[in-house]
C-alpha positions in Angstrom: 121.2 125.1 85.3 122.2 128.9 85.5 122.1 130.8 89.1 119.3 132.3 87.2 115.7 131.1 86.6 115.1 131.3 83.0 111.5 131.6 82.8 109.0 131.0 79.7 105.7 131.8 79.6 102.6 129.4 78.8 99.6 130.7 78.1 100.1 134.5 77.0 97.0 136.3 78.4 96.7 139.3 80.4 97.8 137.5 83.7 101.1 136.3 81.7 101.3 139.8 81.0 101.2 141.1 84.6 103.8 138.2 85.1 106.3 139.3 82.6 105.9 143.0 83.7 107.0 142.5 87.1 109.9 139.7 86.1 112.1 142.5 85.6 112.1 143.1 88.8 113.3 139.5 89.9 116.9 139.0 91.7 116.5 135.5 90.6 114.7 135.2 86.8 114.6 136.2 83.5 112.0 136.1 80.9 113.4 133.5 78.3 110.3 132.5 76.1 106.6 132.0 75.3 104.9 129.0 74.5 101.3 129.2 73.0 98.8 126.4 70.8 98.7 130.0 68.6 102.0 130.8 67.0 101.1 134.3 66.1 100.0 135.1 69.6 103.6 133.9 71.0 105.2 135.8 68.5 103.2 138.8 69.6 103.6 138.2 73.0 107.6 138.2 72.8 107.7 141.1 70.7 105.7 143.1 73.2 108.4 142.0 75.6 111.2 142.7 73.7 113.0 138.9 74.2 115.5 138.7 72.0 116.7 136.5 69.1 117.2 134.0 71.8 114.1 133.7 72.8 112.7 130.0 73.0 109.1 131.3 70.8 106.8 128.1 70.0 104.5 125.9 71.0 104.0 124.3 74.3 106.0 121.0 73.4 108.7 123.2 71.3 109.4 125.4 74.6 109.1 122.8 77.0 112.0 120.8 75.3 114.5 123.1 75.4 117.7 123.3 77.4 117.4 127.0 77.8 114.3 126.7 80.0 114.4 126.0 83.6 110.7 126.9 84.7 107.7 128.0 83.2 104.6 130.3 84.3 101.3 128.6 83.6 98.8 130.7 82.9 95.9 129.0 80.6 92.3 128.2 81.9 91.7 126.4 84.9 91.3 123.5 83.0 94.5 123.9 81.1 96.5 123.5 83.9 96.6 120.2 84.8 98.3 118.7 81.8 100.7 121.4 80.9 101.9 121.7 84.6 102.6 118.1 84.5 104.2 118.0 80.8 106.1 120.6 82.0 107.4 118.6 85.6 108.5 115.8 83.2 110.5 117.9 81.0 112.7 118.8 84.0 111.3 121.9 84.5 109.9 123.8 87.6 106.3 125.5 87.4 104.7 128.0 89.2 100.9 127.8 88.1 98.2 130.1 88.1 95.7 129.9 90.7 94.0 127.2 91.3 96.0 124.4 90.4 93.1 122.8 89.1 89.6 122.9 89.2 89.2 120.2 91.8 91.1 118.3 94.3 91.5 114.6 92.7 93.0 116.5 90.2 95.1 118.6 92.1 96.4 115.2 94.3 97.6 114.1 90.6 99.4 117.2 89.4 101.0 117.6 93.6 102.4 113.9 93.4 104.1 114.4 89.6 105.5 117.2 91.0 107.0 114.9 94.4 108.0 112.5 91.8 110.1 114.6 89.2 112.1 116.3 91.8 111.2 119.5 90.8 109.3 122.8 92.9 106.1 123.8 91.4 104.6 126.3 93.3 100.6 127.9 93.2 100.3 131.2 92.2 99.3 133.4 94.8 101.5 136.0 94.6 99.7 138.4 97.3 101.1 135.6 99.7 104.8 136.7 98.9 103.9 140.6 99.1 105.7 142.6 101.8 102.3 143.5 103.1 101.2 139.8 103.5 104.1 139.1 105.5 103.5 141.9 108.3 100.1 140.7 108.4 100.8 137.0 109.3 103.5 138.4 112.0 101.2 140.8 113.7 99.2 137.4 113.3 101.5 135.1 115.4 103.1 137.8 117.2 100.0 137.7 119.2 99.4 141.3 119.3 96.1 141.0 118.1 95.2 138.8 121.1 93.4 135.0 119.8 91.9 135.4 116.5 88.5 134.9 116.4 87.2 135.8 113.2 88.2 136.6 109.6 86.0 138.7 107.0 87.5 138.7 103.5 86.0 139.5 100.2 87.1 139.5 96.4 84.1 139.8 94.2 83.9 141.9 91.1 80.7 142.3 88.3 82.1 142.1 84.4 79.2 143.6 83.2 78.9 140.9 80.7 77.9 137.3 80.9 80.6 136.1 78.4 84.1 134.5 78.0 85.9 132.5 80.4 84.7 133.1 83.1 81.3 131.9 82.3 81.8 128.9 80.9 81.4 125.3 83.1 83.6 123.8 80.0 86.6 125.7 81.4 85.6 125.3 85.3 84.4 129.2 85.3 82.6 131.2 88.3 83.6 133.3 90.8 84.5 130.7 93.7 87.5 129.1 91.5 89.0 132.2 89.9 89.3 134.4 93.2 87.2 133.2 96.3 90.3 130.9 96.2 92.1 134.1 97.7 89.5 135.0 100.6 89.9 131.1 101.3 93.6 130.8 100.9 94.0 134.0 103.3 91.6 132.6 106.1 93.7 129.4 106.3 97.0 131.2 106.1 96.0 133.5 109.2 94.2 130.4 111.5 97.5 128.8 110.7 99.6 131.7 111.9 97.5 131.5 114.7 98.4 128.1 115.3 102.4 128.5 115.2 102.1 126.6 111.3 101.6 127.2 107.8 97.9 126.7 107.3 94.9 125.3 109.3 92.0 123.1 106.8 88.4 124.4 108.2 86.7 122.2 110.6 83.5 122.9 108.8 82.4 125.1 105.5 78.6 126.0 104.7 78.2 127.7 101.9 75.7 129.3 99.8 75.3 131.9 96.6 73.8 132.1 93.3 74.2 129.7 89.8 73.5 131.7 86.8 72.0 131.3 83.8 75.3 129.8 81.7 75.6 127.3 85.3 78.5 129.1 87.1 78.4 130.6 90.7 78.0 134.5 89.9 77.7 135.4 93.5 78.1 133.1 97.1 79.3 133.3 100.3 80.8 131.3 102.7 81.3 130.2 106.7 84.0 128.7 108.0 84.9 127.4 111.4 88.5 126.3 112.2 89.7 123.8 115.2 90.8 126.3 117.4 87.2 127.7 116.7 88.2 130.7 114.5 86.0 131.2 112.2 86.0 132.9 109.1 83.3 135.1 106.3 83.8 134.7 102.9 82.6 136.7 100.1 82.9 136.3 96.3 81.6 136.5 93.0 81.9 137.6 89.2 78.0 139.8 89.0 78.5 142.1 91.9 81.1 144.3 92.7 81.7 144.1 96.7 85.2 146.3 98.3 88.1 143.6 98.4 89.1 143.6 101.6 89.9 141.5 104.6 89.0 142.2 108.7 91.4 140.4 110.9 89.2 140.2 114.7 90.9 139.4 117.5 90.5 139.2 121.3 92.5 142.4 122.4 92.4 144.0 118.2 91.3 144.3 114.6 93.5 144.2 111.7 92.3 146.1 108.3 93.3 145.6 104.8 91.7 147.9 102.1 93.5 146.2 99.5 94.7 142.5 100.3 94.9 141.5 96.5 96.2 143.3 93.5 98.6 145.6 95.6 99.1 147.3 92.6 100.3 151.0 94.8 101.7 151.7 98.4 99.8 149.1 100.9 98.7 150.2 104.6 97.7 148.0 107.1 95.5 149.2 109.8 95.6 148.1 113.6 93.5 149.5 116.5 94.3 147.3 119.8 92.1 147.8 123.0 93.9 150.7 125.1 96.6 152.0 122.3 95.8 154.6 119.4 95.4 153.3 116.4 98.4 152.9 113.9 99.2 152.9 110.5 101.9 150.4 109.0 103.1 152.0 105.3 103.5 149.1 103.3 105.9 150.4 99.8 104.7 149.0 96.2 106.6 146.1 95.3 106.4 143.9 92.4 104.1 140.5 93.7 104.6 138.4 90.3 108.6 139.0 90.7 108.7 137.6 94.6 106.9 134.8 93.8 109.2 134.0 90.9 112.1 134.6 93.5 110.3 132.3 96.1 110.6 129.1 94.1 113.8 130.2 92.6 115.0 130.2 96.4 113.7 127.1 97.2 115.5 125.4 93.8 119.0 126.9 95.1 118.6 125.2 98.2 117.7 121.9 97.1 113.9 122.1 99.0 111.5 120.2 97.2 108.8 122.8 97.4 108.3 126.5 98.5 107.9 126.1 102.2 105.5 129.3 102.3 102.6 127.2 99.8 103.4 123.5 99.9 101.9 120.8 97.9 100.3 119.8 101.3 98.9 123.6 101.4 97.2 123.0 97.7 96.0 120.3 98.4 93.9 120.8 101.1 93.1 124.2 99.5 91.7 122.2 96.5 89.7 120.2 99.0 88.1 123.5 100.7 87.0 124.8 97.1 85.1 121.2 96.4 83.3 121.6 99.8 82.5 125.7 98.8 80.9 124.6 95.3 79.2 121.3 96.8 77.1 123.7 99.2 76.0 125.7 95.9 75.4 122.6 93.7 78.2 123.4 91.2 79.6 120.2 89.5 81.2 120.8 86.2 80.5 118.7 83.0 83.6 117.1 83.0 83.2 115.9 86.7 80.0 114.4 86.6 79.8 110.1 87.8 79.6 109.2 83.9 82.0 112.0 82.4 84.7 110.0 80.0 87.6 111.8 82.1 91.5 111.2 80.6 94.1 110.8 82.9 95.4 114.0 83.9 98.0 114.0 81.9 96.4 113.2 79.3 99.1 110.3 78.3 97.6 106.8 77.9 97.1 104.5 81.4 100.3 102.0 81.2 102.4 100.1 83.8 105.6 102.3 84.3 108.9 100.7 83.7 110.3 98.7 87.3 106.9 99.2 88.9 107.8 96.5 91.7 103.8 95.5 92.1 104.4 91.4 93.2 101.4 89.0 91.5 99.5 85.7 92.5 96.8 83.7 91.4 93.4 82.3 92.1 92.1 79.5 90.4 89.2 80.1 87.7 90.4 84.1 87.4 92.6 83.6 84.8 94.2 87.1 85.4 97.4 88.5 87.5 96.1 89.1 91.0 98.1 92.4 92.3 99.3 91.1 95.6 98.2 94.4 96.9 94.3 95.3 96.7 92.8 99.0 96.5 89.8 99.0 98.7 86.9 101.5 96.6 85.5 103.3 99.5 87.4 106.5 99.8 86.3 108.4 96.6 84.3 110.9 97.1 84.0 111.6 93.1 84.9 110.3 89.9 88.0 112.6 89.7 89.6 111.8 92.9 88.6 108.2 92.0 90.4 108.2 88.6 93.6 110.0 90.1 94.0 107.8 92.6 93.5 104.1 90.1 95.4 105.9 87.6 98.5 105.7 89.9 97.7 102.2 91.2 97.4 101.0 87.6 100.9 103.1 87.3 102.4 100.8 89.8 101.1 97.7 88.8 97.8 97.2 90.5 95.4 95.0 88.8 92.9 94.1 91.5 90.0 96.7 93.3 88.3 95.7 96.2 84.4 96.8 95.8 81.2 96.5 97.8 77.3 96.5 97.1 76.9 98.9 100.4 79.9 101.4 99.7 78.6 104.4 99.0 75.0 103.4 98.8 76.4 102.2 95.8 78.2 105.1 94.7 81.5 103.7 94.7 80.6 100.9 92.3 79.1 103.9 89.6 82.9 105.0 89.8 85.2 102.2 89.8 83.0 100.9 87.1 83.3 104.9 85.0 87.1 104.6 85.6 87.1 101.0 84.1 85.1 102.1 81.0 86.9 105.4 80.7 90.0 103.7 80.5 89.5 100.3 78.5 91.2 98.1 80.9 88.3 95.6 81.8 90.0 92.5 81.1 93.4 93.8 82.7 91.9 94.1 86.1 90.8 91.8 88.4 86.9 93.0 90.2 85.8 92.1 93.5 82.2 92.4 94.7 80.8 92.0 97.5 76.9 91.5 98.8 74.7 89.8 101.4 75.8 92.2 104.2 73.3 92.0 107.0 70.7 92.2 107.3 70.3 90.5 103.5 72.7 88.1 103.7 70.7 85.4 102.0 70.6 83.7 98.6 68.1 85.8 96.9 69.8 89.4 98.2 73.2 87.4 96.7 71.6 87.2 93.2 69.8 90.8 93.3 72.6 92.7 94.7 74.7 91.2 92.0 72.6 92.0 89.2 72.9 95.3 90.9 76.9 95.4 91.2 77.1 94.5 87.6 74.5 97.0 86.1 76.6 99.7 88.1 79.6 98.7 87.1 78.9 98.5 83.7 80.3 94.8 83.5 78.7 91.4 83.1 81.3 89.5 85.6 82.9 89.7 88.7 86.0 88.4 88.6 86.3 87.3 92.7 82.8 87.5 94.3 82.5 87.9 98.0 79.5 87.4 100.8 80.5 90.1 102.6 78.8 88.3 105.9 77.8 84.9 106.8 74.1 84.3 108.1 74.4 80.9 110.2 70.3 81.0 110.0 71.1 79.6 106.6 72.4 76.0 105.4 75.9 76.6 104.1 74.6 74.6 101.2 72.0 77.2 99.9 74.8 79.6 99.7 77.1 77.6 97.7 74.4 76.5 95.4 74.0 80.1 94.0 77.3 81.1 93.8 77.8 78.1 92.0 74.7 78.7 89.7 76.2 82.6 88.8 79.7 81.0 88.2 78.4 78.5 85.8 76.2 81.6 84.2 79.4 83.4 83.7 79.0 86.3 85.8 81.2 85.2 88.4 85.0 83.6 88.2 85.3 82.2 91.5 83.9 83.1 95.0 84.2 83.1 98.6 83.1 84.6 101.9 84.4 87.5 104.0 83.8 87.5 107.8 83.6 83.6 107.7 84.8 81.6 110.3 87.2 78.4 109.4 84.8 76.0 110.5 82.4 77.6 108.5 84.1 77.4 105.3 85.4 74.1 105.6 81.6 73.2 105.6 81.1 75.1 102.6 83.8 73.1 100.7 83.0 69.7 102.3 79.2 70.1 100.6 81.0 71.8 97.4 82.9 68.6 97.0 80.1 66.1 97.7 77.7 68.1 95.6 80.3 68.4 92.2 79.4 72.1 92.7 82.2 74.6 92.8 83.2 75.5 95.6 85.1 78.4 98.0 88.8 80.0 96.7 89.4 83.0 98.8 88.7 84.2 102.3 88.6 87.7 103.6 88.6 88.8 107.2 90.6 90.5 109.7 94.3 89.8 110.1 97.5 91.9 110.7 100.2 92.4 112.4 98.4 93.2 115.9 96.5 90.2 117.0 93.0 91.4 117.3 91.6 91.7 120.9 87.9 91.7 119.2 86.8 93.4 115.9 85.8 96.8 114.7 82.3 95.8 113.5 79.8 93.7 114.2 79.5 90.1 112.3 83.1 90.4 111.2 85.5 87.6 112.2 89.7 88.1 112.6 92.3 85.8 111.6 95.1 87.2 113.8 94.9 84.2 116.5 97.1 81.4 116.5 94.5 78.3 115.7 93.6 80.4 112.6 96.9 81.4 111.0 97.8 77.6 111.5 94.5 76.7 109.5 94.8 79.0 106.7 98.5 77.7 106.4 97.1 73.5 106.1 94.3 74.9 103.8 96.4 77.3 101.2 93.3 79.5 101.2 94.1 82.8 99.5 93.5 85.1 102.2 92.4 89.0 101.1 92.6 90.7 104.8 91.0 94.0 105.7 92.6 96.8 108.0 96.0 94.9 108.0 97.4 98.2 109.7 94.9 97.5 112.6 92.7 100.9 112.2 95.8 103.0 112.1 97.6 101.2 114.9 101.0 101.2 113.1 100.6 104.9 112.1 101.6 106.2 115.3 98.4 107.0 116.4 98.7 104.2 118.9 100.2 105.1 122.4 99.4 103.7 125.9 98.7 107.3 127.2 96.2 108.3 124.4 92.5 106.6 125.3 90.7 109.2 123.0 90.1 106.8 120.4 87.9 103.8 122.2 87.9 101.5 118.9 91.5 101.2 118.8 91.6 100.8 122.6 89.0 98.2 122.4 90.3 96.2 119.9 94.3 96.5 119.5 95.3 97.9 122.7 97.3 95.0 124.7 101.2 94.8 126.3 101.6 92.0 123.4 100.7 94.4 120.5 102.7 97.5 121.9 105.8 94.7 121.9 104.7 94.2 118.2 104.5 97.7 117.7 108.0 98.6 119.6 109.3 95.8 116.9 108.3 96.6 114.1 109.5 100.2 114.8 112.9 99.3 115.3 113.2 97.5 112.6 111.5 99.9 110.1 114.1 102.2 111.4 116.7 99.5 110.4 115.7 99.9 107.0 114.7 103.3 106.5 111.2 103.1 105.9 107.9 103.9 108.1 106.4 100.9 110.4 103.2 101.2 108.5 105.6 99.5 105.8 106.8 96.7 107.5 103.5 95.8 108.9 102.6 95.3 105.6 105.4 93.3 104.6 104.6 91.2 107.8 101.0 90.1 106.2 103.1 89.3 102.8 105.2 87.4 104.2 103.2 84.6 105.9 103.2 81.0 104.9 99.9 81.0 102.7 98.9 83.4 99.9 98.0 86.7 101.1 96.3 89.7 98.7 96.2 92.9 102.1 93.4 95.2 101.1 93.9 98.8 101.4 92.0 101.8 101.2 94.3 105.1 100.7 92.3 108.5 101.0 94.8 110.0 98.9 98.1 109.4 96.3 100.6 110.1 98.9 99.0 107.9 101.2 98.8 105.0 98.7 102.7 105.5 97.6 103.7 105.5 101.6 101.6 102.1 102.1 103.3 100.6 99.3 106.6 100.9 100.7 106.3 97.4 102.0 106.4 95.9 98.8 109.9 96.8 98.7 110.4 95.1 102.1 111.0 91.4 102.1 110.7 89.4 105.8 112.8 86.5 106.4 110.8 83.7 108.2 112.9 84.7 111.4 112.0 88.3 110.9 108.3 87.4 110.9 108.6 85.3 113.7 110.0 87.8 115.9 107.5 90.3 114.9 105.1 88.6 115.9 106.4 87.8 119.4 107.2 84.1 118.3 111.1 83.8 118.6 113.9 85.6 120.3 115.7 88.8 117.5 117.2 86.9 114.8 120.9 87.7 114.6 
């Protein structure tokens, strides 16, 4: 690659023209190509900016295939960003993508994951962040000159005059919040971050209101934010109401005012008033903000950095989550985000297991499918976009098995899983665990009723595995076996078991089944992991971390699907002897023996170059009885961190040492 980045524009619209107008002022970049679905538009853009005979001019695929292009500027409509950005990253290009990176946080999560895996730099296009005015503002905030920051007031709003074009289309994620509301939101987060000595801060609460117009998009919206420090923010945005584009930052010692925080077309003035001092004006000379953000990306590339430090991938993901929250306050969900939407993969490519996926598999009698040794818990997905991105990533890594339950999200999580399976057409490729009969509805009649509802929610006619979520000692075990066996014979489930059942009750159930020609329990799902449980987090739960339960599991060799194998974060760094803030963590896991296990896991992790959580997962997988640990990542990044444990194979000696049953192996 040359020392200067050779840029191509993908989507030659009005914003792309601003970028192309500024880029000649870049120190580290030059415009070398343009791509569009419309060949005529691409040629006209090339002629307008006098690109010359060597320029790469064509459709998106042609531009991305060219070795004469190092980086691309994605400036299509919001809904076109994701597919183009991922295609560019996979083609080995660095990407500057206009804001918002995508319409929702689930899609942003998939894009940022693609960037991390590609080794290329991805930057969300908030050009104002790199302008000297913004840099100076954040310096003033960080210096403490204004005192403690108490409030940020920021607005970006205008009146289009007519309800037409992309800003008023729900199919292209129109409206003010995503198009320009993201600016005041990002500034508030950056100011709160500068005050706290970090990049940015997520609000601890966001309350929004506004007006949805006749086309279904937000035409005017406001938001009130509270940050963990107590700093508040008032935001305004819209596309049908003119409001001064301004920002005011208030502290305990003074106020800073900006009359033009976003467009930054001319010489700027920062007005600062501090108690007891004469007010002052800081003049900022004109600058080419689009060139500055292009150079920020180029500097990150030259330095071998994986992202631009001024606006990281984590910043963009958190930004998208706050934008989701703002839209949710107005009840704004685009049609392509509905729970019943036919959402494709974010890349647009067919879903498949990637080459080299390292997922191990096991078998459960009666299922007839590969059961991935790691099981995705389906209780951390708030919407279909997020669920689809996370489930796609798991499937691509070889994950086949998904754990759902009748009570998760009041049934919403089952709906999301079922819609994803239907959208991808993978019902015969995945193993679906359904759970029902949770207290107080733990009885044979509830099993039948809830199973029927779960099947309907998930758009299927059978569960690969079914587990009772709890046991009810007031009901003879044979009544449970009878009803579950009936559903097996009817084809509604293929194998069953219990979650939070004691070894004694499982033995009793299987003895009844054997004596009466019925199918017995084929699996168990109790709490199990490296940390020995002093108690269990929820009423009615059962753990299998004690020596007697481990011996029973090894003797019976019944497959265990352990939940909370990371002990509620005990192995993530949350547990410290001097930190008693998490009462449940303390109650269930704080003991000298468990802290010794934590130290040993950390020591081994350091030797292997993996997170401590990976060693904790490897311990579960290394048991002398079959285990299929459940995990519930909230993001693709968490999923990949957890799956690091699949790369570790512990010896029996290491496993015994981690469990305090032997001295350190040689």
